[in-house]
C-alpha positions, 0 to 999 in steps of 0.5 A: 391826826393820823391813827394811833398818834397819841402825843402830837406835842412829842411829834412836833418836837421830833419834827423840829429836832430832826427836820434838818438833822435827818439829812446828816443823821446817819453820817453823824450818829454812826460814831456813837450809836453803838451796838446797833449792828449787834442787835440786828445780828441777834434778831435772826428771824426765820424765813417769812418772819415779821420784824418791827422797828419802833422808832425807825428814824431814817430807815438805816436799821431796817435797810440793814436788816432787810439785806441781812434777812431778805426773806423776812417781812419788815415794818417800821413806825415813827412818830416823826413825819420828817424822819419817815419822809427820809426813811421812805426815800432811803428805802426806795433808793436801796430798792427795798420798798417791796420788803419794808412797810412804814407807818406813822404811829405813837410807840406807846399806843399802836395797832399792828392790825390797823397799821399793817393788817397783822396781829403780832410780830415775830421780832420787835426792836427799838434802837436808841429810841427808848431814851427819847420817848417820854412815856418809855415804859408804856412804849416797851409794854406796847412792844411786848404786847404785839409780840407773837408767841415765841417772839422776842423784843430787842433793845439797844440804848444808852446805858449809864456809862457806869465804867467811863471816867467821870469827866467823859460821863458828864460831857456825854450826858450833857451832850445828850440833853441837848437832843432831848435824850435821857438814858434810862437808869431803871431800864434793866429793872423794867425789862426784868419785870416784863420778862417775869410777867410774860414768863420770858427770858431776858438777856443783857449785855453792857457794851463799852464800859456801860456806854450802851445797854443791849437787851433781848427779851424772849417769849416761850 
């Protein structure tokens, strides 16, 4: 088992779910994984800053981030080797292998130093992965724990669709369950507690009538 891969059952599940879907993932998900590009715009790293994506999937977000911030150093982890295989191919095709480094690791327990030889990151982001990680609270705590002083954690994920019509809400949630996706109703509360613990500032946006929630936790 690779270092820092603490949940082989979940790793196997993700490989099974996305072993085939990874080939069409970006084409199909662009219509309903909303808010990802807004998150990337909010990152705004300075030249030379380090940026980590937790649950990097096919590498789509890292590629867009690298193009937007060519002077940043980018890193990604994922628990699924199938997804990482696709990400490596996509990154190489984009000509960005020199700017983006990937590793297989468990989001709930990983060492930046062991994986990348770094003590911490200036920016960490998680895009539509919190709703797929069983121990999601541990993953968020781990993400905050690898932030550099004055760093920031950015999260976008499914909200509770609180302002959508009831029928649309039920259909969406039934669809998400087919892919082992569970929107986290208490995500805002958990991040608020984390902000207080780290003496940080939490910004929150509800997008598209609560379809998606976007958060930025800033330290310092």
